[in-house]
NULUMVEX-7534 format. One record per residue (C-alpha): x, y, z; residue in three letters. Coordinates in steps of 0.5 Angstrom, whole numbers, plus 500, padded with zeros to 3 digits. Each point is the difference from the previous one (the first is absolute). Layout:
<nodes>
+-----+-----+-----+--------+
|  px |  py |  pz | residu |
+-----+-----+-----+--------+
|   X |   Y |   Z |    Ala |
...
+-----+-----+-----+--------+
</nodes>
This chain:
<nodes>
+-----+-----+-----+--------+
|  px |  py |  pz | residu |
+-----+-----+-----+--------+
| 485 | 474 | 508 |    Met |
| 502 | 492 | 502 |    Leu |
| 493 | 498 | 500 |    Ala |
| 499 | 503 | 493 |    Ser |
| 506 | 497 | 498 |    Trp |
| 497 | 493 | 502 |    Val |
| 493 | 502 | 497 |    Leu |
| 504 | 501 | 493 |    Leu |
| 504 | 494 | 500 |    Trp |
| 493 | 496 | 502 |    Val |
| 497 | 503 | 494 |    Gln |
| 505 | 500 | 495 |    Ser |
| 506 | 496 | 502 |    Gly |
| 507 | 502 | 500 |    Phe |
| 500 | 504 | 493 |    Thr |
| 504 | 507 | 498 |    Leu |
| 493 | 503 | 501 |    Glu |
| 499 | 498 | 507 |    Thr |
| 507 | 503 | 502 |    Phe |
| 499 | 506 | 496 |    Arg |
| 494 | 502 | 503 |    Thr |
| 502 | 499 | 507 |    Met |
| 506 | 505 | 498 |    Ala |
| 495 | 505 | 497 |    Phe |
| 495 | 499 | 506 |    Met |
| 506 | 502 | 504 |    Ala |
| 501 | 506 | 496 |    Met |
| 493 | 502 | 500 |    Ile |
| 500 | 500 | 508 |    Gly |
| 506 | 504 | 501 |    Leu |
| 498 | 505 | 495 |    Thr |
| 493 | 500 | 500 |    Gly |
| 497 | 497 | 507 |    Ala |
| 505 | 503 | 504 |    Trp |
| 500 | 507 | 498 |    Pro |
| 492 | 500 | 500 |    Ala |
| 500 | 498 | 507 |    Leu |
| 505 | 505 | 503 |    Arg |
| 497 | 506 | 496 |    Leu |
| 493 | 499 | 502 |    Ser |
| 503 | 501 | 507 |    Gln |
| 500 | 507 | 503 |    Ala |
| 506 | 505 | 499 |    Ser |
| 504 | 502 | 505 |    Arg |
| 498 | 505 | 505 |    Gln |
| 506 | 501 | 505 |    Gly |
| 505 | 504 | 495 |    Gly |
| 507 | 497 | 498 |    Ala |
| 500 | 495 | 506 |    Ala |
| 494 | 497 | 498 |    Gln |
| 502 | 500 | 493 |    Trp |
| 507 | 496 | 502 |    Ala |
| 496 | 495 | 504 |    Arg |
| 495 | 499 | 494 |    Ser |
| 507 | 499 | 495 |    Cys |
| 502 | 495 | 506 |    Ser |
| 494 | 496 | 499 |    Val |
| 500 | 500 | 493 |    Leu |
| 507 | 497 | 500 |    Leu |
| 498 | 495 | 504 |    Thr |
| 495 | 498 | 496 |    Asp |
| 504 | 500 | 494 |    Trp |
| 505 | 495 | 504 |    Leu |
| 495 | 495 | 502 |    Cys |
| 496 | 500 | 494 |    Leu |
| 507 | 498 | 496 |    Asn |
| 502 | 495 | 505 |    Ile |
| 493 | 497 | 500 |    Leu |
| 501 | 500 | 492 |    Leu |
| 506 | 495 | 501 |    Gln |
| 496 | 495 | 503 |    Thr |
| 496 | 500 | 493 |    Val |
| 506 | 501 | 495 |    Leu |
| 505 | 495 | 502 |    Trp |
| 495 | 494 | 500 |    Pro |
| 499 | 502 | 493 |    Leu |
| 507 | 500 | 499 |    Gln |
| 500 | 493 | 501 |    Ala |
| 494 | 498 | 496 |    Ala |
| 501 | 504 | 494 |    Ala |
| 508 | 499 | 500 |    Asp |
| 502 | 507 | 500 |    Trp |
| 507 | 501 | 501 |    Thr |
| 502 | 503 | 507 |    Val |
| 502 | 507 | 496 |    Ser |
| 493 | 500 | 497 |    Gln |
| 496 | 499 | 506 |    Thr |
| 505 | 505 | 504 |    Leu |
| 499 | 506 | 495 |    Trp |
| 492 | 499 | 499 |    Leu |
| 500 | 501 | 508 |    Ser |
| 505 | 506 | 499 |    Leu |
| 495 | 503 | 494 |    Thr |
| 494 | 499 | 505 |    Leu |
| 504 | 503 | 506 |    Ala |
| 502 | 506 | 496 |    Ser |
| 494 | 501 | 497 |    Thr |
| 496 | 500 | 506 |    Ser |
| 505 | 505 | 503 |    Leu |
| 498 | 505 | 495 |    Leu |
| 493 | 499 | 501 |    Ile |
| 501 | 501 | 508 |    Gly |
| 504 | 506 | 498 |    Leu |
| 494 | 503 | 497 |    Leu |
| 495 | 498 | 505 |    Ile |
| 505 | 503 | 505 |    Ala |
| 500 | 507 | 496 |    Trp |
| 492 | 500 | 500 |    Ala |
| 499 | 498 | 507 |    Arg |
| 504 | 506 | 502 |    Gly |
| 495 | 505 | 497 |    Ser |
| 493 | 502 | 503 |    His |
| 497 | 500 | 493 |    His |
| 496 | 494 | 498 |    Ala |
| 502 | 501 | 493 |    Met |
| 507 | 499 | 501 |    Ala |
| 498 | 493 | 502 |    Arg |
| 495 | 499 | 494 |    Ser |
| 506 | 502 | 496 |    Gly |
| 505 | 496 | 503 |    Ala |
| 495 | 494 | 499 |    Met |
| 500 | 501 | 493 |    Leu |
| 508 | 501 | 500 |    Ala |
| 500 | 493 | 503 |    Cys |
| 496 | 497 | 494 |    Val |
| 503 | 504 | 495 |    Gly |
| 507 | 497 | 502 |    Val |
| 498 | 493 | 498 |    Val |
| 495 | 501 | 494 |    Val |
| 501 | 507 | 497 |    Leu |
| 507 | 498 | 497 |    Glu |
| 497 | 494 | 497 |    Pro |
| 494 | 503 | 497 |    Ala |
| 504 | 506 | 497 |    Leu |
| 504 | 495 | 496 |    Met |
| 494 | 496 | 498 |    Arg |
| 497 | 506 | 498 |    Phe |
| 506 | 503 | 496 |    Ala |
| 501 | 493 | 497 |    Gly |
| 507 | 500 | 503 |    Arg |
| 504 | 494 | 502 |    Val |
| 506 | 501 | 505 |    Gly |
| 502 | 499 | 507 |    Ser |
| 496 | 503 | 505 |    Met |
| 504 | 505 | 505 |    Arg |
| 495 | 501 | 506 |    Ile |
| 494 | 495 | 500 |    Ser |
| 502 | 493 | 503 |    Pro |
| 495 | 496 | 495 |    Val |
| 506 | 499 | 495 |    Gln |
| 505 | 498 | 505 |    Ser |
| 495 | 495 | 504 |    Val |
| 498 | 497 | 493 |    Trp |
| 507 | 499 | 498 |    Thr |
| 503 | 497 | 507 |    Leu |
| 494 | 495 | 501 |    Thr |
| 502 | 497 | 493 |    Arg |
| 502 | 492 | 502 |    Pro |
| 507 | 499 | 501 |    Gly |
| 504 | 495 | 495 |    Met |
| 499 | 495 | 505 |    Gly |
| 493 | 500 | 499 |    Ala |
| 500 | 497 | 493 |    Leu |
| 501 | 493 | 503 |    Gly |
| 504 | 495 | 496 |    Ser |
| 495 | 498 | 495 |    His |
| 501 | 506 | 495 |    Gly |
| 494 | 503 | 502 |    Gly |
| 495 | 495 | 498 |    Asn |
| 495 | 499 | 506 |    Pro |
| 498 | 494 | 496 |    Ala |
| 506 | 497 | 502 |    Ala |
| 500 | 501 | 507 |    Gly |
| 501 | 508 | 500 |    Gly |
| 497 | 505 | 504 |    Thr |
| 495 | 506 | 498 |    Ala |
| 506 | 504 | 500 |    Leu |
| 503 | 496 | 495 |    Asp |
| 494 | 501 | 495 |    Ala |
| 500 | 508 | 501 |    Ala |
| 508 | 500 | 499 |    Ala |
| 500 | 496 | 494 |    Ala |
| 494 | 504 | 497 |    Leu |
| 503 | 506 | 501 |    Ser |
| 508 | 501 | 502 |    Pro |
| 498 | 507 | 502 |    Ala |
| 497 | 497 | 506 |    His |
| 507 | 497 | 502 |    Val |
| 504 | 504 | 505 |    Tyr |
| 505 | 505 | 497 |    Asn |
| 506 | 502 | 503 |    Gln |
| 500 | 507 | 495 |    Ala |
| 493 | 502 | 502 |    Ile |
| 502 | 498 | 507 |    His |
| 505 | 505 | 500 |    Ala |
| 495 | 506 | 498 |    Gln |
| 496 | 498 | 506 |    Ala |
| 505 | 500 | 504 |    Ile |
| 502 | 507 | 498 |    Thr |
| 493 | 503 | 501 |    Gln |
| 500 | 497 | 507 |    Thr |
| 506 | 503 | 502 |    Leu |
| 498 | 507 | 497 |    Ser |
| 493 | 500 | 503 |    Ile |
| 503 | 498 | 507 |    Gly |
| 505 | 505 | 499 |    Leu |
| 495 | 505 | 499 |    Ala |
| 495 | 498 | 505 |    Ala |
| 506 | 500 | 505 |    Leu |
| 502 | 507 | 498 |    Thr |
| 493 | 502 | 501 |    Gly |
| 499 | 497 | 507 |    Trp |
| 507 | 504 | 502 |    Ile |
| 497 | 507 | 497 |    Val |
| 493 | 499 | 504 |    Leu |
| 503 | 498 | 507 |    Leu |
| 505 | 506 | 499 |    Leu |
| 494 | 504 | 499 |    Leu |
| 496 | 498 | 506 |    Ile |
| 506 | 501 | 504 |    Ala |
| 501 | 507 | 498 |    Ala |
| 493 | 501 | 501 |    Glu |
| 500 | 497 | 507 |    Gly |
| 506 | 505 | 501 |    Arg |
| 496 | 506 | 498 |    Ala |
| 494 | 498 | 504 |    Ser |
| 505 | 500 | 506 |    Asp |
| 503 | 507 | 499 |    Arg |
| 493 | 503 | 499 |    Ala |
| 497 | 497 | 506 |    Ala |
| 506 | 503 | 504 |    Lys |
| 498 | 507 | 500 |    Pro |
| 493 | 498 | 502 |    Arg |
| 502 | 496 | 506 |    Asp |
| 505 | 506 | 502 |    Lys |
| 494 | 505 | 500 |    Ser |
| 495 | 495 | 503 |    Ala |
| 505 | 500 | 506 |    Asp |
| 502 | 507 | 501 |    Ala |
| 496 | 503 | 506 |    Lys |
| 496 | 506 | 499 |    Pro |
| 503 | 506 | 503 |    Pro |
| 499 | 502 | 507 |    Ala |
| 495 | 506 | 501 |    Pro |
| 503 | 506 | 502 |    Thr |
| 496 | 505 | 506 |    Gly |
| 497 | 506 | 498 |    Pro |
+-----+-----+-----+--------+
</nodes>
């Protein structure tokens, strides 16, 4: 990710498109590349214990990927002149969405059927693209409730500090961000739209967290049921055959 950031900077410089491209690349990696990798691997074969270990691996993946993401977003924060709250909520948006994606992967890896993994991959893609596609098809304009696309777009708008001290005139010494903001004020960071992004982030994060809790409780219940079913078999195996009786 850092290498791609440097490559984009070399090609186009510090522009609004560069910053947004990096944020959307991160989103695609978390919602597309990561589930594609994990869902292409074999499903569990060892019951609830193996399923629990698979969930542990996925949560470790999620944590490491989001920590790595911070090494990209916070340098961008300085370059794009985002506010601290913008960068923080952008990080939380990607974290909450990827936590939901991880939940879908975990459910699928608990199944022995390949169709479950295929369905989970479609669901991961649908989390991102289905809502925007339906809104485009219906011609409706409004806030998205599930897809992170709108929130990422909103939270990567340049902060007010990026307008410079020349009134958005790049010929007078402003930046490319000045020009974009001067041409369309909608490109400039807006606190009200930011609040909508926060609401969506909190909703998705809460739903993902609730789903993980339910999943882990089900795995624990399955493990206890397996243990209880195994005990009678163990007792019958340990039972000695009756001693033969004489004639």
